[in-house]
N, C-alpha and C positions, 0 to 999 in steps of 0.2 A: 368631534374630530373626524374628518373623513379618512378614507383608506389611504390616500396618497400621503397625507400628513403622518399617519401612523407608520407607514412604510419608511418615510424619511427619518422619523424619530427612532425607529428600530435600528436603521443603518447607522445613525449618529451614535446611539448608545452602544452599539456593538462594533464600532469602527476598528478598534484594536484587534479584536479576534477576527473580524471579517477580512481585514487586509493583511493579516499575518500569513505566514506560510500555510498554516492549518486551514485558515479560511479560504485561501485561494484554491487549495487542493479540494476542499469540500465543494466550493462553487463549481470548479471544473468537473468534479464527479457528478454533481447534480445536473449540469448542462449535458454531459455525456449520457447520463441516464435518460433524460428527457428526449434527447435526439434519438437514442436507440429505440425508445418506446414509440415515438412518433413514426420512425422509419418502419418498425414492425407493423404498426397499424395501417400505414399506407400500403404495405405489401400484402395485407390480409385480403383475401377474396371473400365475398359474401357467400358463405356456405350455409346459410340459414335454411335453405330449401333445396331438396334434391328431387329432381323430376325423373320419373321412370315412365315407361310406356303405358303402364296401367294406372298409376296413382301418384299423387304428390304426398310426401311425408315430411314432417318437421324433423330437423336434425339440430341438435344443440351445438352452438358455436363455442369453441374452446378459446377463452381469452389467454394470452400469454401471461405466465406467472413469473414474477421476479424471484430469483433464487434467494435473495435476502431483502428484507424491507429496508427502505432508506432510513438510516439512523443518523442522529446528530453526532458530530465529532466531539468526543469528550476525552478526558484524560484516560479513562478505562479503554476506550476504543483505540487510543494511540498505543497503549500497551499491547494491543493485539496486532499491531503493525508488524509485518514480517518482511524479510528481505525480498521474498517473491512478490508480495503485494506492492512494494516500492518499485521494483523493476517493471511490473505489469502496468502500474499507473504511468510511469515514464514512457514505456513503449506504446501505450495507447494514446498518448498525447500527440498533437500535431508536431511535426519535426522542429519547427522554429521555436517552440516554447519548452521543449524537453529540458534544456539546461536550466531554465528558470524554475521549472517544477522541481528538478533535482536539488536546487539550492534551498528550497523551502524545508527540506528534511534535516538540514544542518541544525545541530543543537538538541535534537530530540533524543531523550534517553530511552534505551531499548533493553530488553532482556530476551535473548534468543538461545536456542540450542540447535546444534547441527553436527554433521560429521566433519571431523578434522581431516583436512586434505594434506597440509604440509606445515612443518615448523622449521625455521632457520634462525640463525643468530645474525643480528645486524646491530652494529654499534653498541654492543653490550646488552642488547634487549632481544628477547625471543619474539620473532615475527611469525604470527600464526595466520593460516589461511583456512577458513571454514567454508565448506561447499554447500551452497543452496542452488537455486536456478543459476545464479552466478555467484562469485566469491565475495566473502566478507573478510577483510584484513584488519588485524590489530596487533599491537606490541604489548608485551608484559615484561616485568622485571623477573629474571630467572630466580633471584633470591627469594621472591615471594611464592614461587611455585616450584619447589625443588623436584617434585616427581613428574613434572610435565614432560620431561624428556623420555619417559617410558611409554608415552602414548603412541599409538600406531595410527596410520592412515585409516580412516573409517570409524575410529572411536568417536562416540558422541561427547561433545563438550558443551557445557552450559555456561553462559557468560552474560555480563551486562556492561553497558558502556554508553557513550554519547556519539551520535553520528557526526563525524567531522566532514565527510565528503561523500557524495554519491555520484557515480559515473554510470554510463550505460552498461559497463562491464563489471563493476565492483562497488562495494561500499567500504569505506574506511572508518573505523571507530577509534575513539580516544578514551582515556580514563577507564580502561577496561578492568573488570574484576572477573576472575574465573570463579564460578560457583560450584559448590559440591554437588 
């Protein structure tokens, strides 16, 4: 089996993952990484030799090192997903596809902790705002969390829920549970 057939077979076998939101985000990330790497290489000047008036000496060229190795998107890497990484991914995307990328985060379960910014009552539910680079909003039933009204702005709150919507300014969660 030649390499082209192997590639098509891999794409066919992984079509659900590849064309899901996670796959598209991973592909976009890989393309961005490759573009950044090729752009760095094209900007690199050959510094392998330094010439002085009296002699020529070898100088080691320093290759750019990525801060993190490229990793396959897995369930455990999704659990490491943070509001800031979501915002960063969307902001780094071309303007016309930002809303499409934001849609692919819908339905992902997350567990985060951050500083409480505000609590208000809306339609019998407590509406919480947690501050990250941008805000995360969610509602909880006050009967399930009787002491939450004693929290102050800046107190750290740990919670888990499902991403309902991502905007360039906020993330909205549903089915949230506040954790101890």
